[in-house]
N, C-alpha and C positions, 0 to 999 in steps of 0.2 A: 664423407668424400667431398672434396672442395668443388666449387663451381667449375674451375678450369679442368679438373679431372673429368667431370661430367661432359664438358664440351669436347674433350679429347675423345671420349667414348662415342659421342654423337658423330663426331667427324669420321671416326673409323667405321662406324655403321653405315654412314652415308656413302663412304668410299666403296664399301662392299656392295651396296645396293645400286651404285651409280652405273654399273654395267647394263642395267635394264634400259638405260637411256638409248643404248645402241640397237635395241630390238626393232624399233620402227625403221631405222636406217638400213638395217640388214634386210628387213622385209620388203621395203619399197625400192631399194636401189641395188644395183649390181656392184658390189664392192668385194675386195679381198677381206673376207671375214677374219682371218687370222691376223693380218696386219692391222686391221681396224681395232680388234680386241687388244692386241699388244700395245698399240699406240695409246689407246685409252687407258690401259692399265698403268703404263708408265706415267702418263699425265696425272691420273687420279691418285696414285701412290705418292708421287712427288708433291702434289698439292696437299694431300693429307699430312705428309711429313712436315711441310713448311708451316701449316696451320698448327700442328702439334708443337713444333719447336717454338712458335710464337706464344702459344698459350702457356707453355712451360718455361718461358724465357728467363724468369727469375731463378728457377732451379738450375737451368743451364749455365747462367752467369755465375752462380755461386760455386759451381763445380769448376768452371773454366778459369775463374780468377782466384781459386783457392791457392793459398801459399804452398801448401804441401799436397801436391797432386798424387803422390805415391805411384808414379808411373811404373816403377819396377814391380810393385805389389800387384798393380792392375794387370800387367802382362803375365806375371807368374800365375795368378789365379785364373786368368783367361785360358792359359795353357792347361792348367789342372782341370778346368771345366770341360775342355775339349775331350780329354781322356775319360773323364767321369761320364760324359754324355755317351761316348762310344761304348763304354762298359755297360751303361744302363740300356742302351739299344740292343746289345748282344743278349743280355738277360731277357729283355722283353721279347725279342724275336724267338729265342729258344722256348720260352713259355708259351707264346702264341702258336708257334708252329707245332711243337711236339706234345704239348699238354692240352691246348685248347683247340687244336686242329684248324687254326686259321691259316688260310693260304698266304704264303710269304709274298712280300712285295706290296707296295702301296700304289693303288690306281691313281691317287692324287699326285704322287711323285712322278709316275710314268706320264701322266697328262702334262705336267709342267715341263718335263724334259722334252716331250714332243713339240711343245710350243717353243721352247728354247732352241731346238734344232732348226725350226722353221724361221725363227726370228731371234737371233742371238742377243739383241738389245734387251730381251725379256730377262736375261740373266741378271741385270741390275736390280730387278725386283726380288729375285730369289736370293741373291748374295748380299744386297745392301739395304734397299728400302724396306723389304719385308721384315727381315730380322730386327731392324731398329724399331719399326712400328709395333711389331708383335711383342717385343720385350717391354716396351713402354706401356702398352695396353694390357697385356696378360700378366706380366710380372709386377711392374711398378704400380699400376692402378688397380687391376682386379685382384691379383694375389695380395698386394700390399694392403688394400682396404679390408679384405676378409681376414687377413693375418692379424690385424689390429684388434679384431673382435673375437677371434676364435684361437686356433693354434696353427702351427706350421703345416701339418699334413692335411687338415681340412681345407686350408687356403690353397695349398698346392694342387690337391685333387680337384677342387671346385674350378680353379682357373684352367686346369688341364682339360676338364670336360668342355668348357667353353672353347678352348683352343681346338679340340678335336671337332667340335660342332662347326666351327668356322671353316675348317679344312675338309668337312664332310667325309670324315674317315673314322667312324666309330668302331670299325672292325679292329683297328689298331689303337684302341683306347688305352691299353696298358702301356704301349710305347709312348704315347703322348703324355701319360701320367708320370712315368718315370723320368722322361726328359724334362717335364715341367718341374718335378721335384728337384732335379739337379740345378736347373736354372734359378729356381727359387732359393735354393741353398746358397748359390753363388751370390745372389742379390742380398740375402739376409746377412751372410757372413762378412761380405766386403762392404755392405751398405752403399754400393755403387752400381747403378744399373748398367753402366758402361761395360762391366765385366761380363754379364750374360750376353750383352749385345755383341761383344767381340767374339765370344765363344760361338754364339749362334751364327754369326756371319762366316766365321772360319769353317764351321761344319757344313753349312749350306754350300759354300764355295767349293770345298773339297768334294762334296757329293756331286755337284754339277760337273766339275772337271772329270771325275771318275766315270760318270754315266755317259757324258758326251764323247768320251774317248773310246767308248765301247759301242759296238753295233747293237741296235735294238733287238735283233734276233739272238745275239749272244746273251743279252740280259735275260730274255725269255727262256733260253736254254738253261741258264743257271738256276732260274726259279723252278723250272720243271725238275731239274736234278735234285733240288732241295725238297720238293714235294715227294719225289720217289724215295729219298732217304727217310723222310717221315714215315712213309708206308712200311719200309723195311724195318725201322726201329719198332713201330707199333705192332706190326704183324709178327715180328721175330720173337 
């Protein structure tokens, strides 16, 4: 792994840990905790992305100034990737819900949506900054480095484990693993990290629009109905 890749990983880790800087401010001062957390998240994600782009500037330039950018192919595979991810999610949800008995719905996703409702600017992290950083870190660097020394599935699963750990959502590890495999496949097949980035951004944006257009109580009702369906299928 190159020094710049290591520096990118350090930057990402520092960004994730930087929220602890807010604890003294929240403890000693009367502030709007949600707005403070959102403002800091936007700042830290933006700063991390700028540092990452600077560290990887040579690779960015080589892609940007390439004679044959294959824009048509990039868009086509990004679209294919969106459908593949949705298919993988459906499979994962069915297995987790009806075979493993895992409660449907992700608490991590619900928490993010609650923050987005309170402060819409947070959507920029979910839809843009987050997907770019995550694909660079988890697919290009972590997956790519392991893939060079092992094989596709070991690298995809290992990077998915780290991905799930960062999102603190181990109960849906299968979902993260299958999604990670799809994104890794897109990266390996096209040899362009921009493809999984576009697919990731599109999926997150669609999910945000879909969930914000629904009332939180309606979402809870849908999850309860899915749990009842699980009981009927298993009990029947």
